[in-house]
Phi, psi and omega in degrees: 000138185262131178256130180286306174191160181219028183268160175297136181282142176250147182251104178260084193301310184296316180297316184292319181297328177287319184285336187252041176294140175267118182223173172271104190236150173226146179149167184288333184254033178257127179241163177259129175254129183260132179240160176266136180295156181299330178281352180058043179239352183198170173239154179218144184258150177224141182290141178223125178274115183291142178262353184235169182229334178288143183305311182299315181291322179294321177299314179297322181295318178291322176297320177300318178296320179288349184260341185253140178300131180291164180297325177279116189287351179280001178235155181240145176286127183304321181274008179241034186246039171099359177234167182244141172275121184269324187198153176218137178223131176245116182226115175052045176088353180256119181258116179259124180244119179256129182239167181276176187296340179298338179301325182289349179275352179295139173303152187305312182294319180298319181298319178295319179295321177299314179300317180300314182296317182293312184295314183293329179287309190281333180282000172290335177292131183304330183270003178244109181261319183227151179230138173227139178251129174241159181247106183050044177084358182256153180301141176270140176236147176278182186292344178266005179084009179274144179294133174259103185259218182291133184242140176243168180297332182296341180284350180236115185307131177273167182261124180281338185278160178261348185247322182263106185248045183248138180235142177230158180275127176250136175237106188236154175261123181242150180242116179249166183285149171277180185298324182285341183081003183255356181219172179241149178232132182282140175219143178259130180235133174249127183203157179265142181221156178286137182289354174269011176249129177297140180301323179300316179293321178303315180299313181295320178300319180292325177295317179295323179295333176089180180299153183284340182094350180282341179243118179287148177098356177258139182227156179303139178254349183227142176305122183295347177276358180297135178250140177272123176272315180193151174222129178211156180234134178214129177054040176083359179251127178263124180259117182247111182256115183242167176272180189292345180297337180300329184282349177269111187283159177231149175054039178063018178283128180285161178300322179298319179295320178297317180298309184285343170299316178288312184299307182298323180291317182289324181292344174295338177284140189295338184264007184236130178248327181221163180225136171244125180255126180246147174245112185052041174087000182229152175276118181298144179294339181283346179288142182285345181205160177273334180225138186241144173250171180306139178228104181266358181293334181259012179265132178229184180241159178290138177275135179284000000 
């Protein structure tokens, strides 16, 4: 296994600030550098024209950008927020970043944003597929006590727009199927999403994507081939229009469980009281109701 480098990072502030100007750039060697907002509530990307081409040099160049305060003072450099990067190793596409104990002092939301900015920036390099952060050689845990292992860019929602490049942290309650397919189990998911995506659509997209795999005992509640036609909310009712793939069940999950997976998850949002699910614009005759309310009777908990 080949190691790119494992030395202590140095911060050449003047040089880095010059090299990491945020501009409107086009070209083959242009990458996006992600910064944390001054309010520490979101991340935003800025174009950076790379001065190097070798993997090792490009990795160092992006790390330098992540380490120096950007020219726009409303954003903060992820690696310049009170902790030190002790070591970095790149082996077969896996980039391990070791930081000092000060990293654990970051507020929970800020820490997630730092991870989002670092992962989305560094995984743009073709030779970096996954990133993991450790604290003085020890495993990192999130605020819920879950292990934070290898992270990919897919764990942080990308922005589809060309003009609105703002990301915010979403913390949503999702309901996935249990092993039997006859009940639902609640799970909390934290993820970044583009602010040009409706929160309602984000929730449905995450349900279709299925469980993350970090929690055992959760299974997909919706056919992953399901396509979203439209999602909108009016007068407290969320209208979810899906294609016909939704009606094809997976893993012995009943249609009712699939329905209430969506309903219970959406009703967790403060602006939604009821949900109507449409298939290609119509309410199927097989549905027990045209509009659904929260149903906690089929919700259970994971057995230890």
